[in-house]
C-alpha positions as CSV (number, residue, x, y, z in Angstrom):
1,M,0.0,0.0,0.0
2,I,1.4,3.4,-0.9
3,V,-0.2,6.7,0.5
4,K,0.1,9.6,-1.8
5,N,0.2,13.2,-0.5
6,L,1.0,12.5,3.0
7,P,0.0,15.6,5.2
8,N,3.1,17.5,6.1
9,L,3.4,16.3,9.8
10,A,3.3,12.6,8.6
11,Q,5.9,13.3,5.9
12,Q,8.2,14.9,8.4
13,Y,7.8,11.9,10.7
14,C,8.8,9.6,7.9
15,E,12.0,11.5,7.3
16,E,13.0,12.0,10.9
17,E,12.3,8.3,12.0
18,S,12.4,6.2,9.0
19,M,14.7,3.7,10.5
20,H,12.5,3.3,13.7
21,N,9.5,2.9,11.6
22,R,10.6,0.5,9.0
23,P,8.3,-2.6,8.9
24,Y,9.0,-5.6,11.1
25,R,5.6,-7.3,10.4
26,S,7.0,-10.6,9.5
27,A,10.3,-12.2,10.6
28,L,11.0,-15.5,8.9
29,Y,13.4,-18.1,10.3
30,I,15.8,-19.5,7.5
31,P,18.3,-22.3,8.3
32,G,21.8,-21.1,7.6
33,S,22.8,-24.4,6.3
34,K,20.3,-24.7,3.5
35,E,21.5,-23.0,0.2
36,R,18.1,-23.5,-1.4
37,A,16.2,-21.8,1.5
38,L,18.8,-19.0,1.5
39,D,18.3,-18.3,-2.1
40,K,14.5,-18.5,-1.9
41,A,14.4,-16.0,0.8
42,R,15.7,-13.3,-1.6
43,G,12.2,-13.3,-3.3
44,L,9.9,-13.6,-0.3
45,P,7.8,-10.6,0.8
46,V,9.1,-10.8,4.3
47,D,10.4,-7.8,6.5
48,V,13.0,-9.5,8.4
49,I,15.1,-12.6,7.7
50,L,16.2,-14.5,10.9
51,F,19.1,-16.6,9.5
52,D,19.5,-19.4,11.9
53,L,22.7,-21.1,13.2
54,E,21.0,-22.4,16.2
55,D,18.1,-24.7,16.4
56,A,17.6,-25.2,12.7
57,V,21.1,-26.5,12.3
58,A,22.2,-30.0,13.4
59,P,25.4,-30.1,15.6
60,D,27.6,-31.7,12.9
61,A,26.4,-29.0,10.4
62,K,27.3,-25.9,12.5
63,L,30.8,-25.3,10.9
64,G,29.6,-25.8,7.3
65,A,26.5,-23.5,8.1
66,R,28.7,-20.5,9.0
67,A,30.4,-20.7,5.7
68,T,27.3,-21.2,3.7
69,L,25.6,-18.3,5.3
70,A,28.5,-16.0,5.1
71,A,28.7,-16.7,1.3
72,A,24.9,-16.1,0.9
73,L,25.0,-12.8,2.7
74,G,28.2,-11.8,0.9
75,A,26.4,-12.4,-2.4
76,G,23.7,-10.2,-1.3
77,G,20.3,-9.8,-3.1
78,Y,18.2,-9.6,0.0
79,G,17.1,-6.1,-0.8
80,P,15.4,-4.0,2.0
81,R,14.8,-7.0,4.2
82,L,16.5,-6.7,7.6
83,T,19.0,-9.5,7.9
84,V,19.6,-10.8,11.3
85,V,21.8,-13.9,12.2
86,R,20.8,-16.0,15.2
87,M,24.0,-17.6,16.7
88,N,24.2,-20.3,19.2
89,G,24.0,-19.5,22.9
90,L,26.9,-18.3,25.0
91,D,26.8,-21.6,27.0
92,T,27.4,-23.7,24.0
93,E,30.7,-24.9,22.4
94,W,29.8,-22.9,19.2
95,A,29.4,-19.5,20.7
96,A,32.8,-18.0,20.3
97,D,33.4,-19.1,16.6
98,D,29.7,-18.1,15.8
99,A,30.4,-14.6,17.2
100,K,33.7,-14.4,15.2
101,A,32.0,-15.5,12.1
102,V,29.0,-13.2,12.5
103,A,31.1,-10.3,13.2
104,A,32.5,-10.6,9.7
105,M,29.2,-11.3,7.9
106,A,27.3,-8.8,5.8
107,C,24.2,-8.8,8.1
108,D,22.3,-5.9,9.9
109,A,22.3,-7.5,13.5
110,V,23.1,-10.5,15.5
111,L,20.4,-12.4,17.6
112,L,21.5,-13.9,20.8
113,P,19.5,-16.9,22.2
114,K,18.5,-17.3,25.9
115,V,19.5,-14.0,27.2
116,N,19.0,-14.0,30.9
117,L,20.8,-10.9,32.1
118,A,22.2,-7.6,30.7
119,A,25.6,-9.2,31.4
120,D,24.9,-11.5,28.6
121,V,24.7,-8.7,26.2
122,D,28.0,-7.3,27.7
123,A,29.7,-10.6,26.9
124,L,28.5,-10.7,23.2
125,A,29.2,-6.9,22.8
126,A,32.8,-7.6,23.7
127,M,33.0,-10.2,20.9
128,I,31.1,-8.2,18.3
129,P,31.9,-4.6,18.8
130,D,30.0,-3.1,15.8
131,K,26.7,-4.8,15.1
132,P,23.3,-4.1,16.8
133,I,22.4,-7.0,19.1
134,W,19.0,-8.6,19.3
135,A,17.9,-10.8,22.3
136,M,15.8,-13.9,22.4
137,I,13.6,-13.6,25.5
138,E,12.7,-17.2,26.1
139,T,13.4,-18.0,29.7
140,P,11.7,-17.0,33.1
141,Q,14.9,-15.3,34.0
142,G,15.1,-13.4,30.9
143,V,11.5,-12.2,31.2
144,L,12.0,-11.0,34.8
145,N,15.1,-9.1,33.7
146,A,13.6,-7.8,30.5
147,A,13.7,-4.1,31.3
148,S,17.4,-4.1,32.1
149,I,18.2,-6.2,29.0
150,A,16.2,-3.8,26.8
151,A,17.9,-0.8,28.3
152,H,21.4,-2.0,27.3
153,P,22.9,0.5,24.9
154,R,23.7,-2.2,22.3
155,M,20.2,-3.7,22.4
156,A,18.2,-3.2,19.3
157,G,15.3,-5.7,19.4
158,F,13.5,-8.5,21.3
159,V,12.4,-11.8,19.9
160,L,10.1,-13.8,22.0
161,G,10.9,-17.5,22.1
162,T,7.6,-18.7,23.2
163,N,8.2,-22.5,22.7
164,D,11.1,-22.5,25.1
165,L,9.3,-20.3,27.5
166,A,6.3,-22.5,27.6
167,K,8.6,-25.5,28.1
168,D,10.5,-23.8,31.0
169,I,7.2,-22.8,32.9
170,N,5.5,-26.1,32.0
171,S,2.7,-24.2,30.1
172,R,0.0,-25.7,27.8
173,S,-1.6,-22.6,26.6
174,R,-0.6,-19.2,25.2
175,A,-2.9,-17.7,27.9
176,A,-0.4,-18.8,30.5
177,L,2.4,-16.8,28.6
178,M,0.5,-13.5,28.6
179,T,2.2,-11.9,31.6
180,A,5.5,-12.8,30.1
181,L,4.5,-11.4,26.7
182,Q,3.3,-8.1,28.2
183,M,6.3,-7.6,30.4
184,S,8.5,-8.1,27.3
185,V,6.5,-5.6,25.3
186,L,6.6,-3.0,28.1
187,A,10.3,-3.4,28.5
188,A,10.9,-3.1,24.8
189,K,8.6,0.0,24.3
190,A,10.2,1.6,27.4
191,A,13.6,1.3,25.7
192,G,12.3,2.2,22.3
193,I,13.5,-1.1,20.7
194,V,11.8,-3.5,18.3
195,V,9.7,-6.4,19.9
196,L,8.6,-9.5,17.8
197,D,6.1,-12.1,19.0
198,G,6.9,-15.8,19.0
199,V,6.1,-18.4,16.4
200,Y,3.0,-20.1,15.5
201,N,4.0,-23.8,15.0
202,A,0.9,-25.1,13.1
203,F,2.0,-23.5,9.7
204,K,-0.8,-25.1,7.8
205,D,-3.5,-23.5,10.1
206,D,-4.0,-20.0,8.5
207,E,-7.1,-19.3,10.8
208,G,-5.1,-19.9,13.9
209,L,-2.2,-17.9,12.6
210,A,-4.4,-14.9,11.9
211,V,-6.0,-15.1,15.4
212,E,-2.5,-15.1,17.1
213,C,-1.2,-12.3,14.8
214,K,-4.1,-10.1,15.6
215,E,-3.7,-10.9,19.4
216,G,0.1,-9.9,19.1
217,R,-0.6,-6.8,17.1
218,D,-3.2,-5.6,19.6
219,M,-0.8,-6.2,22.5
220,G,1.8,-4.0,20.9
221,F,4.1,-6.4,19.1
222,D,5.8,-4.9,16.1
223,G,5.5,-8.2,14.2
224,K,5.6,-11.9,14.5
225,T,8.3,-14.6,13.9
226,L,7.4,-17.3,11.4
227,V,8.5,-20.9,10.7
228,H,7.2,-21.3,7.1
229,P,7.1,-19.0,4.0
230,S,3.4,-19.7,3.7
231,Q,2.7,-17.6,6.9
232,V,4.4,-14.4,5.5
233,D,1.4,-13.0,3.5
234,P,-1.3,-13.7,6.2
235,C,1.1,-12.1,8.9
236,N,1.9,-9.0,6.8
237,A,-1.9,-8.6,6.2
238,V,-2.6,-8.4,9.8
239,F,0.3,-6.1,10.8
240,S,-0.4,-3.6,7.9
241,P,-2.6,-0.6,8.6
242,T,-5.9,-0.9,6.7
243,A,-7.2,1.6,4.2
244,E,-9.7,2.7,6.8
245,E,-7.0,3.3,9.4
246,V,-4.9,5.3,6.9
247,A,-7.8,7.5,6.0
248,H,-8.7,8.1,9.5
249,A,-5.0,9.0,10.4
250,E,-4.9,11.5,7.6
251,A,-8.2,13.0,8.7
252,M,-7.0,13.4,12.2
253,I,-3.8,15.2,11.1
254,A,-5.7,17.5,8.9
255,A,-8.4,18.3,11.6
256,Y,-5.5,19.0,14.1
257,Q,-3.7,21.2,11.7
258,A,-6.9,23.1,11.0
259,A,-7.5,23.6,14.7
260,L,-3.9,24.9,15.2
261,S,-4.5,27.4,12.4
262,A,-7.6,28.6,14.1
263,G,-5.8,29.1,17.4
264,R,-6.9,26.0,19.1
265,G,-4.8,23.2,20.7
266,V,-7.5,20.5,20.4
267,A,-9.6,19.4,17.4
268,T,-12.6,17.2,17.0
269,L,-13.3,14.5,14.4
270,D,-16.4,12.4,14.2
271,G,-17.4,13.5,17.6
272,Q,-14.1,12.5,19.3
273,M,-11.4,14.8,20.6
274,V,-8.1,14.9,18.8
275,E,-5.0,16.0,20.7
276,I,-1.3,15.9,20.0
277,L,-0.9,12.3,21.3
278,H,-3.5,11.1,18.7
279,V,-1.7,13.1,16.0
280,E,1.7,11.4,17.0
281,Q,0.0,8.0,16.8
282,A,-1.5,8.8,13.3
283,R,1.9,10.1,12.0
284,R,3.6,6.9,13.2
285,L,1.0,4.8,11.4
286,L,1.4,6.8,8.2
287,A,5.2,6.4,8.6
288,R,4.9,2.7,8.7
289,V,2.8,2.6,5.5
């Protein structure tokens, strides 16, 4: 969707905060060891690619996966998609070599699994000094320390690992994860970083995926992590502003500008009050579009 003739306030917001407002609707895991999958990802309408060196790669394939992924990223072709490499955890035998390899890769960020403390971010920052760091929030300790982790100066994004979290707390339903999800969203928003919802495992269940995407969107997540390319389009649709939302945002900005021109600090639109906070929300929505 392309919005033409954005009101001045929205256009200014696009220019000032374009990096913060880039889309993160869909984030697809791609095994770093699979050349065919790495190539296919170049043509998918996904916003973020999570190149995986961890769970999706067998232990005896770890070494080869680093080389395969480095070659694919070096060849480029991923366009505007954000490229994030998930390394193995700091408590594994592969962590140090992963960090060294990722530091030299042509990727946008590195994703660290099972982050429990801000000190874990310190440890990785010492190994990779010049790339943004993302954290997997997937343990009870990580959730309880989410605020301090998010506030780390190198931290750029949270990815919720809902499968591992459910395992650790012996949960059988997403409802039991709600406190953890909300705490993670609050921590990320307070720090001004990206936060992505966990995966929906049943990749053939489009209806269930849509329900969970809408739930995550309404909770404040910027997007959702995905396990299969078929999930990308439904996820993008849910996390994209609708035509009605765009029209309402433009109308709010126009009404507020008219009120300012008339010497008023508050506008009304369709019987509802429009203040500067509503205008900021409208500008942010249009910037995402």
